[in-house]
C-alpha positions as CSV (number, residue, x, y, z in Angstrom):
1,X,0.0,0.0,0.0
2,X,1.3,3.4,-1.0
3,X,1.6,5.5,2.2
4,X,1.3,8.7,0.1
5,X,-1.7,8.1,-2.2
6,X,-2.3,11.9,-2.8
7,X,0.8,12.0,-5.0
8,X,-1.0,10.1,-7.7
9,X,-3.8,12.7,-7.8
10,X,-3.5,15.1,-10.8
11,X,-5.5,17.7,-8.9
12,X,-3.0,17.5,-6.0
13,X,-0.2,18.1,-8.5
14,X,-2.0,21.0,-10.1
15,X,-2.9,22.5,-6.8
16,X,0.8,22.2,-5.6
17,X,1.9,24.1,-8.7
18,X,-0.7,26.8,-8.1
19,X,0.5,27.2,-4.5
20,X,4.0,27.7,-5.8
21,X,2.7,30.3,-8.2
22,X,0.9,32.1,-5.4
23,X,4.0,32.2,-3.3
24,X,5.9,33.7,-6.3
25,X,3.2,36.2,-7.0
26,X,2.9,37.4,-3.4
27,X,6.6,38.1,-3.2
28,X,5.9,41.4,-5.2
29,X,3.1,42.5,-2.8
30,X,3.7,45.6,-0.6
31,X,5.6,44.8,2.6
32,X,2.6,46.0,4.5
33,X,0.7,43.0,3.3
34,X,3.1,40.4,4.7
35,X,0.6,39.6,7.5
36,X,-2.5,40.5,5.5
37,X,-3.6,39.5,2.1
38,X,-0.3,38.0,1.1
39,X,-0.4,35.6,4.1
40,X,-4.1,34.8,3.5
41,X,-3.5,34.0,-0.2
42,X,-0.6,31.7,0.8
43,X,-2.6,29.9,3.5
44,X,-5.6,29.3,1.2
45,X,-3.4,28.1,-1.6
46,X,-1.5,25.6,0.7
47,X,-4.8,24.4,2.2
48,X,-6.0,22.9,-1.1
49,X,-3.3,20.3,-1.6
50,X,-2.9,19.8,2.1
51,X,-6.5,18.8,2.5
52,X,-6.3,16.5,-0.5
53,X,-3.3,14.8,1.1
54,X,-5.1,14.5,4.4
55,X,-8.2,13.1,2.7
56,X,-6.4,10.7,0.5
57,X,-4.8,9.1,3.6
58,X,-8.3,8.3,5.1
59,X,-9.7,4.9,4.7
60,X,-13.2,5.7,3.8
61,X,-14.6,7.5,0.7
62,X,-16.9,9.5,2.9
63,X,-14.0,11.0,4.9
64,X,-12.1,11.6,1.6
65,X,-15.1,13.5,0.2
66,X,-15.3,15.7,3.3
67,X,-11.6,16.7,2.8
68,X,-12.3,17.4,-0.9
69,X,-15.1,19.7,0.1
70,X,-12.8,21.5,2.5
71,X,-10.2,21.9,-0.3
72,X,-13.0,23.3,-2.5
73,X,-13.8,25.8,0.2
74,X,-10.2,26.9,0.5
75,X,-10.1,27.3,-3.3
76,X,-13.2,29.5,-3.2
77,X,-11.4,31.7,-0.6
78,X,-8.4,31.9,-2.8
79,X,-10.7,32.9,-5.7
80,X,-12.0,35.8,-3.7
81,X,-8.6,36.8,-2.4
82,X,-7.1,36.9,-5.9
83,X,-10.0,39.2,-7.0
84,X,-9.2,41.5,-4.1
85,X,-5.5,41.5,-4.8
86,X,-6.3,42.4,-8.4
87,X,-8.7,45.2,-7.4
88,X,-6.0,46.6,-5.1
89,X,-3.5,46.6,-7.9
90,X,-1.3,44.0,-6.4
91,X,-1.7,41.6,-9.4
92,X,-1.5,42.7,-13.1
93,X,-4.5,41.7,-15.3
94,X,-2.6,38.9,-17.2
95,X,-1.3,37.2,-14.0
96,X,-4.7,37.5,-12.4
97,X,-6.4,35.9,-15.4
98,X,-3.8,33.1,-15.5
99,X,-4.3,32.3,-11.8
100,X,-8.1,32.5,-12.0
101,X,-8.0,30.1,-14.9
102,X,-6.0,27.6,-12.8
103,X,-8.4,28.0,-9.9
104,X,-11.3,27.2,-12.3
105,X,-9.5,24.1,-13.6
106,X,-8.8,22.9,-10.1
107,X,-12.3,23.5,-9.1
108,X,-13.6,21.4,-11.9
109,X,-11.2,18.6,-11.0
110,X,-12.2,18.7,-7.4
111,X,-15.9,18.5,-8.4
112,X,-15.1,15.4,-10.6
113,X,-13.0,13.8,-7.8
114,X,-15.8,14.4,-5.3
115,X,-18.3,12.7,-7.7
116,X,-16.0,9.7,-8.2
117,X,-15.4,9.4,-4.4
118,X,-19.0,8.4,-3.9
C-alpha cells in the first residue's frame, strides 16, 4: 500500500503548482501585506493540496469526500482573495487571469473527484 496516495492525484499536483505560483506572485506584494492579504493567499493556496493529502490518507470515501469539500472551500477563498488583490492593484491583469484560470480548472477537477469518491 502506498503511504502517500495523494501524490497520484492530478488535482493534487496541479494545486501544488498553483500554491507555488501564489508564493511567487505574493513576493511582489507591498511589505505592509506580509501579515495581511499575502499571508491569507498563501494559506488558502496551501490548504488545497494539504486537504487533498489528508483526505487521500483516510480509509473511507466519505471522509475523503469531506476533505475534498474543505479543499474546495479553500479554493473559493483563494478565488475571492485573488480578485481583491487584483482590485487593489497587487496583481496585473494577465497574471490575475492566469491564476483564475488555474483556480477554475482545479475547481472542476475537485468536483469530478468528489463525484467519483462516492
